[in-house]
Phi, psi and omega in degrees: 000148177217155179259118178222170179279165175304315180299315179296325180296318179290328177295318176298318180299315180298313182299314181296319182287327177289328174288322184288324188220113183290352177280346182281128174213169186235141173228142177170178181273131174063028182263332184278303184274339179257340181081015183086145184289348177245012179074013187282354178236012187299128177088347182294321178299323180293332181271327189239353178089160182281357174280338180249350173234099197248121170284136183241165168298168178281080181206099178296328176301315180293319183297308182286322178299316178293326178295319177299314179297319180296320179296320178296334180271004175105002179269173179232081186282148170243118183255122180264130183265001180070295171225140180300331181305333185277000183290342176299333181295325187245030183295327179297317179296328182282303190267343178259341181245290186305316185285335191253342189301315183297320178293313185290335177268010177064032178075012181283345178223162177249169183222069185278071179250133171249125176254110178274127190226093175296124186228181170102169187275119175242166186298115173052040172270350171068196198288337186254002181223021185224017190271153172245109192242021186299330183292338174305316190272344172299335185269359185252112175296144176100354180240136170264145184229125179235155181208087181291155183246355185207163184301320182297314178290327178301315180291311184295321180288324178294320177297317178295321180296317181295327181277346183287142179273004176247158178292140181230128170268123185248097179277125180233112186295133185298323180290329183289341185305326182269352183289135180263154177193166181279132181236132180299149173281156174079186184283128173200157174227161174248125185294135173285135179096007181236117177284168182231123174278102186273343177212126178279146179200176187230346189255329182204142175261127175244119181253132179205189180191168176053218188299330183293343177300325178299316180293317182296317180294324176293321177295320179298321178295319179294322179295324178303323181293337178261011174084015179252121183265112183259131171266127186249125181247122174268113186297318180063308176249129181267330174212117004281144179283137178279083183297322186300313181297318180294313182295322177296321180292316180295325177299330180276315188268336178073006179217147181227132172234136175235133183225135173209161181284334182294165177306136183296316183297122177069021184272183178301325179299326178293320179293316179296319178299319180294319178301312182292321179296323181283324191249350183212031183300327181288346179278342189276135174256000180205157177299149177292142182242127179245142173234134176192176180291152174295165186278068180217155170297155179291122182281160178276320184300129183305320181294320178286323177301319178300327183290339180267354181275138172281127184255166174302318182296322178303312183292314181300311182294322178296315180296319179300322180294338179291341182257000000 
């Protein structure tokens, strides 16, 4: 085991997969000569050449469209979106082409495209550079969606995404890039579609993913001091959702809380709540509790920005009210 940053973990994953399979290559803005704005591609051009680490024009449509074509031709492209907020530019390529081609061709071809999408709320980045948009893609059949919360999962999920023959949206929170964590030595992957119970508990299940896991784990620690044992589930994959792990946990604890940084309305928490309400309503001893951002664009002003963030205190006080 070694301690490295989230960014370094994704860099290791890219290097290992590019060494393993010469069909893997990267396209995006400022990735070759700058190494990516978060350092996640640093040094790769020197190791693999500018033919496999390609700087592109400022056109998300071109990046994803070219990736779709390359995948159809037998390559395994990784498309970097710079910021997840810019994915609206290339939505036709994502949901009308990338997501549907394998289905429409009757499985005669594969679509091994990974779209790396740095997302999340950063200090005063305002409404167009701070969004969490993962729930958009939860609604699109044909796409897998992952959102790691720590360096070990970041590396393992990226390797799994690159090896998958289906398109994968890889959300990587911008704040997490500098976060350090222990990463296993040697070859390993993290399975797509499998959640991780990171803390066992008996009184309440708290489900989260990505950056919000830090807040949830801190809240769970605070709840322990008040005699409430929280079981914490890191979703890791948003589509397909690991229903079995969530339902098994709720059957044990009898209470469910879902928390994410994204807007609460229509979010991942709503889908998980619906799953539990439909399939395990008799297990619940209290109403399901959801935490997410209010239904507003992310403000620039620091005081207002603070108001859209879910805090440890929000979760702790909410859980206490369940009892």
